[in-house]
TORDOVO-832372 format. One record per residue (C-alpha): x, y, z; residue number from 0. Coordinates in steps of 0.25 Angstrom, whole numbers, plus 2048, in hexadecimal, padded with zeros to 3 digits. Example, Ala and Ser with C-alpha at 12.3 -4.5 7.8 and 13.67 -1.06 7.14 Angstrom:
@c1->831	c2->7EE	c3->81F	seq->0
@c1->837	c2->7FC	c3->81D	seq->1
// end
This chain:
@c1->800	c2->800	c3->800	seq->0
@c1->805	c2->80E	c3->7FC	seq->1
@c1->804	c2->81A	c3->805	seq->2
@c1->801	c2->810	c3->810	seq->3
@c1->805	c2->81A	c3->81B	seq->4
@c1->7FB	c2->824	c3->817	seq->5
@c1->7EE	c2->827	c3->81E	seq->6
@c1->7E5	c2->81E	c3->816	seq->7
@c1->7F1	c2->814	c3->813	seq->8
@c1->7F2	c2->811	c3->822	seq->9
@c1->7E3	c2->80E	c3->823	seq->10
@c1->7E4	c2->805	c3->817	seq->11
@c1->7F1	c2->7FD	c3->81C	seq->12
@c1->7E9	c2->7FB	c3->829	seq->13
@c1->7DD	c2->7F6	c3->822	seq->14
@c1->7E4	c2->7EC	c3->819	seq->15
@c1->7EC	c2->7E7	c3->825	seq->16
@c1->7DF	c2->7E4	c3->82C	seq->17
@c1->7DB	c2->7DC	c3->820	seq->18
@c1->7E7	c2->7D4	c3->821	seq->19
@c1->7EF	c2->7DA	c3->816	seq->20
@c1->7FE	c2->7DC	c3->817	seq->21
@c1->802	c2->7EA	c3->813	seq->22
@c1->80E	c2->7F0	c3->80D	seq->23
@c1->80D	c2->7FF	c3->811	seq->24
@c1->814	c2->808	c3->807	seq->25
@c1->815	c2->817	c3->80A	seq->26
@c1->81F	c2->822	c3->805	seq->27
@c1->821	c2->827	c3->813	seq->28
@c1->820	c2->836	c3->80F	seq->29
@c1->81A	c2->840	c3->818	seq->30
@c1->80B	c2->840	c3->819	seq->31
@c1->80B	c2->830	c3->819	seq->32
@c1->815	c2->82B	c3->823	seq->33
@c1->81F	c2->830	c3->82D	seq->34
@c1->827	c2->824	c3->833	seq->35
@c1->827	c2->82A	c3->841	seq->36
@c1->818	c2->82F	c3->841	seq->37
@c1->810	c2->826	c3->838	seq->38
@c1->813	c2->817	c3->83A	seq->39
@c1->811	c2->80D	c3->82F	seq->40
@c1->803	c2->807	c3->82D	seq->41
@c1->800	c2->7FC	c3->837	seq->42
@c1->805	c2->7EE	c3->833	seq->43
@c1->80A	c2->7F1	c3->825	seq->44
@c1->818	c2->7F1	c3->81F	seq->45
@c1->81C	c2->7FF	c3->81C	seq->46
@c1->825	c2->804	c3->810	seq->47
@c1->828	c2->813	c3->810	seq->48
@c1->82D	c2->816	c3->802	seq->49
@c1->829	c2->81D	c3->7F5	seq->50
@c1->823	c2->814	c3->7EA	seq->51
@c1->82E	c2->816	c3->7E1	seq->52
@c1->837	c2->80D	c3->7EB	seq->53
@c1->836	c2->802	c3->7E1	seq->54
@c1->83E	c2->7F7	c3->7E9	seq->55
@c1->835	c2->7F9	c3->7F5	seq->56
@c1->828	c2->7FA	c3->7ED	seq->57
@c1->82C	c2->7ED	c3->7E5	seq->58
@c1->82F	c2->7E6	c3->7F2	seq->59
@c1->822	c2->7EA	c3->7F8	seq->60
@c1->819	c2->7E7	c3->7EC	seq->61
@c1->81F	c2->7D9	c3->7EB	seq->62
@c1->818	c2->7D6	c3->7F9	seq->63
@c1->80B	c2->7DC	c3->7F5	seq->64
@c1->7FF	c2->7D7	c3->7EE	seq->65
@c1->7F7	c2->7E4	c3->7EE	seq->66
@c1->7FA	c2->7F3	c3->7ED	seq->67
@c1->7F2	c2->7FE	c3->7F3	seq->68
@c1->7F7	c2->80C	c3->7EE	seq->69
@c1->7F2	c2->817	c3->7F6	seq->70
@c1->7F3	c2->826	c3->7F3	seq->71
@c1->7F3	c2->833	c3->7FB	seq->72
@c1->7E6	c2->83A	c3->7FE	seq->73
@c1->7E3	c2->843	c3->7F2	seq->74
@c1->7DB	c2->84E	c3->7F9	seq->75
@c1->7E5	c2->858	c3->7FF	seq->76
@c1->7DD	c2->859	c3->80C	seq->77
@c1->7DF	c2->84A	c3->80E	seq->78
@c1->7EE	c2->84B	c3->80E	seq->79
@c1->7F6	c2->84F	c3->81A	seq->80
@c1->802	c2->853	c3->812	seq->81
@c1->800	c2->858	c3->804	seq->82
@c1->80B	c2->851	c3->7FC	seq->83
@c1->80B	c2->84E	c3->7ED	seq->84
@c1->804	c2->841	c3->7E9	seq->85
@c1->80E	c2->835	c3->7E6	seq->86
@c1->813	c2->835	c3->7D8	seq->87
@c1->80C	c2->82C	c3->7CE	seq->88
@c1->819	c2->825	c3->7CC	seq->89
@c1->817	c2->81E	c3->7D9	seq->90
@c1->80B	c2->817	c3->7D5	seq->91
@c1->811	c2->813	c3->7C8	seq->92
@c1->81D	c2->80D	c3->7D0	seq->93
@c1->813	c2->806	c3->7D9	seq->94
@c1->80B	c2->800	c3->7CE	seq->95
@c1->817	c2->7FB	c3->7C6	seq->96
@c1->81D	c2->7F4	c3->7D3	seq->97
@c1->80F	c2->7EE	c3->7D6	seq->98
@c1->80E	c2->7E8	c3->7C8	seq->99
@c1->81C	c2->7E2	c3->7C9	seq->100
@c1->819	c2->7DC	c3->7D7	seq->101
@c1->80C	c2->7D6	c3->7D2	seq->102
@c1->803	c2->7DE	c3->7DB	seq->103
@c1->7F5	c2->7D8	c3->7DA	seq->104
@c1->7EC	c2->7E4	c3->7DE	seq->105
@c1->7ED	c2->7F3	c3->7E0	seq->106
@c1->7E4	c2->7FD	c3->7E6	seq->107
@c1->7E6	c2->80C	c3->7E3	seq->108
@c1->7E1	c2->817	c3->7EB	seq->109
@c1->7DB	c2->822	c3->7E3	seq->110
@c1->7D2	c2->82E	c3->7E6	seq->111
@c1->7C4	c2->833	c3->7E2	seq->112
@c1->7CC	c2->840	c3->7DE	seq->113
@c1->7CF	c2->839	c3->7D0	seq->114
@c1->7C1	c2->83E	c3->7CC	seq->115
@c1->7C4	c2->84D	c3->7CE	seq->116
@c1->7B8	c2->855	c3->7D1	seq->117
@c1->7B0	c2->848	c3->7D0	seq->118
@c1->7A2	c2->846	c3->7CA	seq->119
@c1->798	c2->850	c3->7C7	seq->120
@c1->78B	c2->850	c3->7C0	seq->121
@c1->782	c2->85B	c3->7BA	seq->122
@c1->773	c2->85D	c3->7BD	seq->123
@c1->770	c2->852	c3->7B2	seq->124
@c1->779	c2->848	c3->7B9	seq->125
@c1->784	c2->849	c3->7AE	seq->126
@c1->792	c2->848	c3->7B3	seq->127
@c1->799	c2->856	c3->7B2	seq->128
@c1->7A8	c2->85A	c3->7B4	seq->129
@c1->7AA	c2->863	c3->7C0	seq->130
@c1->7B6	c2->86C	c3->7C4	seq->131
@c1->7BB	c2->876	c3->7CE	seq->132
@c1->7C5	c2->87F	c3->7C8	seq->133
@c1->7CF	c2->886	c3->7D0	seq->134
@c1->7C8	c2->893	c3->7CE	seq->135
@c1->7BB	c2->88D	c3->7D4	seq->136
@c1->7C3	c2->889	c3->7E1	seq->137
@c1->7CA	c2->896	c3->7E2	seq->138
@c1->7BC	c2->89D	c3->7E2	seq->139
@c1->7B6	c2->893	c3->7EC	seq->140
@c1->7AD	c2->88C	c3->7E2	seq->141
@c1->7AE	c2->87E	c3->7E8	seq->142
@c1->7A4	c2->876	c3->7E0	seq->143
@c1->7A8	c2->86F	c3->7D3	seq->144
@c1->7A2	c2->875	c3->7C6	seq->145
@c1->79E	c2->86F	c3->7B9	seq->146
@c1->7A5	c2->874	c3->7AD	seq->147
@c1->798	c2->87A	c3->7A8	seq->148
@c1->794	c2->880	c3->7B6	seq->149
@c1->788	c2->877	c3->7B6	seq->150
@c1->783	c2->871	c3->7C3	seq->151
@c1->78A	c2->864	c3->7C7	seq->152
@c1->789	c2->85B	c3->7D3	seq->153
@c1->794	c2->852	c3->7D9	seq->154
@c1->792	c2->843	c3->7D8	seq->155
@c1->79A	c2->837	c3->7DD	seq->156
@c1->7A5	c2->834	c3->7D3	seq->157
@c1->7A5	c2->826	c3->7CD	seq->158
@c1->7B2	c2->81E	c3->7C9	seq->159
@c1->7B0	c2->820	c3->7BA	seq->160
@c1->7B1	c2->82F	c3->7BB	seq->161
@c1->7BD	c2->833	c3->7B3	seq->162
@c1->7C9	c2->838	c3->7BC	seq->163
@c1->7CA	c2->847	c3->7BD	seq->164
@c1->7D5	c2->849	c3->7C8	seq->165
@c1->7D7	c2->857	c3->7CD	seq->166
@c1->7E4	c2->856	c3->7D4	seq->167
@c1->7F2	c2->850	c3->7D1	seq->168
@c1->7EF	c2->846	c3->7DC	seq->169
@c1->7E2	c2->842	c3->7D6	seq->170
@c1->7E8	c2->840	c3->7C8	seq->171
@c1->7F3	c2->837	c3->7CE	seq->172
@c1->7E7	c2->82F	c3->7D4	seq->173
@c1->7E1	c2->82D	c3->7C6	seq->174
@c1->7EF	c2->829	c3->7C0	seq->175
@c1->7F1	c2->81F	c3->7CB	seq->176
@c1->7E4	c2->819	c3->7C8	seq->177
@c1->7E7	c2->817	c3->7B9	seq->178
@c1->7F4	c2->811	c3->7BC	seq->179
@c1->7EE	c2->807	c3->7C6	seq->180
@c1->7E4	c2->803	c3->7BC	seq->181
@c1->7EE	c2->801	c3->7B1	seq->182
@c1->7F7	c2->7F9	c3->7BB	seq->183
@c1->7EC	c2->7F0	c3->7BE	seq->184
@c1->7E9	c2->7ED	c3->7AF	seq->185
@c1->7F7	c2->7EB	c3->7AC	seq->186
@c1->7FB	c2->7E2	c3->7B8	seq->187
@c1->7EE	c2->7DB	c3->7BA	seq->188
@c1->7EE	c2->7DF	c3->7C8	seq->189
@c1->7E1	c2->7E3	c3->7CF	seq->190
@c1->7DF	c2->7F2	c3->7D3	seq->191
@c1->7D6	c2->7FC	c3->7DA	seq->192
@c1->7D6	c2->80B	c3->7D9	seq->193
@c1->7CE	c2->811	c3->7E5	seq->194
@c1->7CA	c2->820	c3->7E3	seq->195
@c1->7C8	c2->824	c3->7F2	seq->196
@c1->7C0	c2->82F	c3->7F8	seq->197
@c1->7C7	c2->838	c3->803	seq->198
@c1->7CB	c2->82F	c3->80F	seq->199
@c1->7C9	c2->833	c3->81D	seq->200
@c1->7CA	c2->82C	c3->82B	seq->201
@c1->7D4	c2->82C	c3->837	seq->202
@c1->7E2	c2->827	c3->834	seq->203
@c1->7E8	c2->81B	c3->83A	seq->204
@c1->7F1	c2->81C	c3->846	seq->205
@c1->7FF	c2->820	c3->842	seq->206
@c1->7FA	c2->826	c3->835	seq->207
@c1->7FA	c2->835	c3->839	seq->208
@c1->7ED	c2->83D	c3->83C	seq->209
@c1->7EA	c2->843	c3->82F	seq->210
@c1->7DD	c2->83D	c3->828	seq->211
@c1->7DA	c2->847	c3->81D	seq->212
@c1->7CF	c2->852	c3->81C	seq->213
@c1->7C5	c2->84C	c3->826	seq->214
@c1->7D1	c2->84B	c3->830	seq->215
@c1->7D4	c2->859	c3->82F	seq->216
@c1->7C5	c2->85D	c3->831	seq->217
@c1->7C4	c2->854	c3->83D	seq->218
@c1->7D1	c2->85A	c3->844	seq->219
@c1->7CC	c2->868	c3->841	seq->220
@c1->7BE	c2->865	c3->847	seq->221
@c1->7C4	c2->85F	c3->853	seq->222
@c1->7CD	c2->86B	c3->855	seq->223
@c1->7C0	c2->874	c3->856	seq->224
@c1->7C1	c2->87A	c3->848	seq->225
@c1->7B9	c2->879	c3->83B	seq->226
@c1->7BE	c2->86F	c3->832	seq->227
@c1->7C4	c2->875	c3->825	seq->228
@c1->7BE	c2->871	c3->818	seq->229
@c1->7C3	c2->874	c3->80A	seq->230
@c1->7BA	c2->87C	c3->800	seq->231
@c1->7AD	c2->87F	c3->806	seq->232
@c1->7AC	c2->871	c3->80C	seq->233
@c1->7A3	c2->86C	c3->802	seq->234
@c1->7AC	c2->863	c3->7FA	seq->235
@c1->7A8	c2->854	c3->7FB	seq->236
@c1->7B1	c2->848	c3->7FB	seq->237
@c1->7AF	c2->839	c3->7FC	seq->238
@c1->7B4	c2->836	c3->80A	seq->239
@c1->7B9	c2->827	c3->80D	seq->240
@c1->7BE	c2->822	c3->81A	seq->241
@c1->7CC	c2->81C	c3->81A	seq->242
@c1->7C6	c2->80F	c3->820	seq->243
@c1->7BD	c2->80E	c3->814	seq->244
@c1->7C9	c2->811	c3->80B	seq->245
@c1->7D0	c2->806	c3->811	seq->246
@c1->7C5	c2->7FC	c3->80E	seq->247
@c1->7C4	c2->801	c3->800	seq->248
@c1->7D3	c2->7FE	c3->7FE	seq->249
@c1->7D1	c2->7F0	c3->804	seq->250
@c1->7C5	c2->7ED	c3->7FB	seq->251
@c1->7CC	c2->7F2	c3->7EF	seq->252
@c1->7D8	c2->7E9	c3->7F2	seq->253
@c1->7D0	c2->7DD	c3->7F3	seq->254
@c1->7C6	c2->7E0	c3->7E7	seq->255
@c1->7CE	c2->7E7	c3->7DC	seq->256
@c1->7CF	c2->7E2	c3->7CE	seq->257
@c1->7D6	c2->7E5	c3->7C1	seq->258
@c1->7CB	c2->7ED	c3->7BB	seq->259
@c1->7C6	c2->7F5	c3->7C7	seq->260
@c1->7C2	c2->803	c3->7C5	seq->261
@c1->7C6	c2->80E	c3->7CE	seq->262
@c1->7BD	c2->80E	c3->7DA	seq->263
@c1->7B7	c2->81A	c3->7E2	seq->264
@c1->7B9	c2->817	c3->7F1	seq->265
@c1->7AF	c2->821	c3->7F6	seq->266
@c1->7A2	c2->823	c3->7FC	seq->267
@c1->79B	c2->82A	c3->7F1	seq->268
@c1->796	c2->835	c3->7FC	seq->269
@c1->79D	c2->842	c3->7FC	seq->270
@c1->79F	c2->84A	c3->809	seq->271
@c1->7A3	c2->859	c3->809	seq->272
@c1->7AF	c2->85E	c3->812	seq->273
@c1->7A4	c2->866	c3->81A	seq->274
@c1->79C	c2->859	c3->81C	seq->275
@c1->7A9	c2->852	c3->821	seq->276
@c1->7AC	c2->85D	c3->82A	seq->277
@c1->79E	c2->85D	c3->830	seq->278
@c1->79E	c2->84E	c3->832	seq->279
@c1->7AB	c2->850	c3->83A	seq->280
@c1->7A5	c2->85B	c3->842	seq->281
@c1->799	c2->853	c3->845	seq->282
@c1->7A2	c2->848	c3->84A	seq->283
@c1->7AB	c2->851	c3->852	seq->284
@c1->7A1	c2->85A	c3->858	seq->285
@c1->793	c2->854	c3->856	seq->286
@c1->790	c2->861	c3->84E	seq->287
@c1->793	c2->869	c3->842	seq->288
@c1->79F	c2->871	c3->840	seq->289
@c1->7A1	c2->879	c3->833	seq->290
@c1->7AD	c2->876	c3->82A	seq->291
@c1->7B6	c2->881	c3->826	seq->292
@c1->7B6	c2->883	c3->817	seq->293
@c1->7C4	c2->887	c3->812	seq->294
@c1->7BF	c2->88C	c3->805	seq->295
@c1->7CB	c2->885	c3->7FE	seq->296
@c1->7CC	c2->879	c3->7F5	seq->297
@c1->7D7	c2->870	c3->7F2	seq->298
@c1->7DA	c2->870	c3->7E3	seq->299
@c1->7D6	c2->863	c3->7DC	seq->300
@c1->7CC	c2->85F	c3->7E6	seq->301
@c1->7BE	c2->85C	c3->7E2	seq->302
@c1->7B1	c2->862	c3->7E8	seq->303
@c1->7A9	c2->856	c3->7E8	seq->304
@c1->7B0	c2->848	c3->7E6	seq->305
@c1->7A8	c2->83B	c3->7EA	seq->306
@c1->7AB	c2->82D	c3->7E4	seq->307
@c1->79F	c2->825	c3->7DF	seq->308
@c1->79F	c2->818	c3->7E7	seq->309
@c1->79A	c2->80B	c3->7E2	seq->310
@c1->7A5	c2->805	c3->7D9	seq->311
@c1->7AE	c2->802	c3->7E5	seq->312
@c1->7A3	c2->7FA	c3->7EC	seq->313
@c1->7A1	c2->7F2	c3->7DF	seq->314
@c1->7AF	c2->7EF	c3->7DC	seq->315
@c1->7B6	c2->7EE	c3->7EA	seq->316
@c1->7AA	c2->7EE	c3->7F4	seq->317
@c1->7AD	c2->7FB	c3->7FA	seq->318
@c1->7A3	c2->804	c3->801	seq->319
@c1->7A7	c2->80F	c3->80B	seq->320
@c1->7A3	c2->80B	c3->818	seq->321
@c1->7A6	c2->816	c3->823	seq->322
@c1->79C	c2->821	c3->826	seq->323
@c1->7A2	c2->82F	c3->824	seq->324
@c1->79C	c2->836	c3->830	seq->325
@c1->7A0	c2->82A	c3->839	seq->326
@c1->7AE	c2->82A	c3->833	seq->327
@c1->7B0	c2->839	c3->835	seq->328
@c1->7AB	c2->838	c3->843	seq->329
@c1->7B6	c2->82D	c3->845	seq->330
@c1->7C0	c2->837	c3->83F	seq->331
@c1->7BC	c2->841	c3->849	seq->332
@c1->7BE	c2->838	c3->855	seq->333
@c1->7CC	c2->833	c3->84F	seq->334
@c1->7D0	c2->842	c3->84D	seq->335
@c1->7CC	c2->845	c3->85B	seq->336
@c1->7D4	c2->839	c3->861	seq->337
@c1->7E0	c2->83B	c3->859	seq->338
@c1->7E1	c2->84A	c3->85C	seq->339
@c1->7E6	c2->84D	c3->84E	seq->340
@c1->7EC	c2->85A	c3->84B	seq->341
@c1->7E3	c2->864	c3->843	seq->342
@c1->7EB	c2->865	c3->836	seq->343
@c1->7E1	c2->86C	c3->82D	seq->344
@c1->7E9	c2->879	c3->82C	seq->345
@c1->7F6	c2->872	c3->829	seq->346
@c1->7EE	c2->869	c3->81E	seq->347
@c1->7E8	c2->876	c3->818	seq->348
@c1->7F5	c2->87D	c3->818	seq->349
@c1->7FB	c2->871	c3->810	seq->350
@c1->7EF	c2->872	c3->806	seq->351
@c1->7F1	c2->881	c3->804	seq->352
@c1->800	c2->87E	c3->800	seq->353
@c1->7FE	c2->871	c3->7F8	seq->354
@c1->7F0	c2->86E	c3->7F4	seq->355
@c1->7EC	c2->87B	c3->7ED	seq->356
@c1->7E0	c2->880	c3->7F6	seq->357
@c1->7D8	c2->889	c3->7EE	seq->358
@c1->7CC	c2->892	c3->7F2	seq->359
@c1->7C7	c2->89E	c3->7F9	seq->360
@c1->7CD	c2->899	c3->806	seq->361
@c1->7DB	c2->89A	c3->801	seq->362
@c1->7D9	c2->8AA	c3->802	seq->363
@c1->7DB	c2->8A8	c3->811	seq->364
@c1->7E9	c2->8A8	c3->817	seq->365
@c1->7E6	c2->89B	c3->81E	seq->366
@c1->7D9	c2->893	c3->81E	seq->367
@c1->7D0	c2->895	c3->82A	seq->368
@c1->7CE	c2->887	c3->831	seq->369
@c1->7C7	c2->88C	c3->83D	seq->370
// end
């Protein structure tokens, strides 16, 4: 498993070990994933810390492996504690070549719903229409995606046969990895699955740090007595997936993948806005409402409404999300309170200002107001 020391990698290692699998946990050991003194290796797994271009170590590891799980960093900037460039595509090329030479039987690739760009929209007649948000729209605080002809459109769950339309470099890399894995499977005869995942949330495992994405930032802010910050006006919707459901999807894909399996949405099909998430967290923390703090800024390349149409994953691998979002967010509040996590919203937002291209009326302020 690549990126095994990441937030979701640790959960997956634990889930696979619980099912009796032996796991070779591969990680590049770069900041943001693993620090030898602070973040111990995943429980009960052999750990190799090296770049994937270390061919000798990679070949030796793959000779002992029947299956490969190739994980990626979160695509949404708010789900990454440290903003670093995504690994080059050459690493995936190296991995696939070595896996073919070693006779790997199955490969599961993590991808993202962000390959769909703005996602699926329809007009008043139910006809799909392309949608976009220009940089000028975002700078002016016009958050809703618009049809090219400015006619009314509505966001819908996006099915897997929607042509990719990635908006960022990281999402474009997801598309290219998907195509490479499909070609690899066709050439080698190995089985493969591509999982287009929604945004992950849930408490990290012990030893894996305390950062757990945008929901964790909201929770720590609420417990510090402040309004949780949300990008834009808080109305942007995402398909949220508990990390335990994600682990189950990987296990099912590993067992049920085939040579001709299409990419699968690992999603609920239900969108929840950032303001909705903040409200559910506030209800869990205080048994009452607490308004979010809209920052009036957007990250370049993020969608306004992006939800994956479910169903194909249930048909092909038997996956259906099983965890309740409100109950899971209540568990996150409890974990955050017990862990005593540091409120790092200001640090994360400063990183976004520097590296992620925040745009919008909120940038006119010297510093975003988080109170």
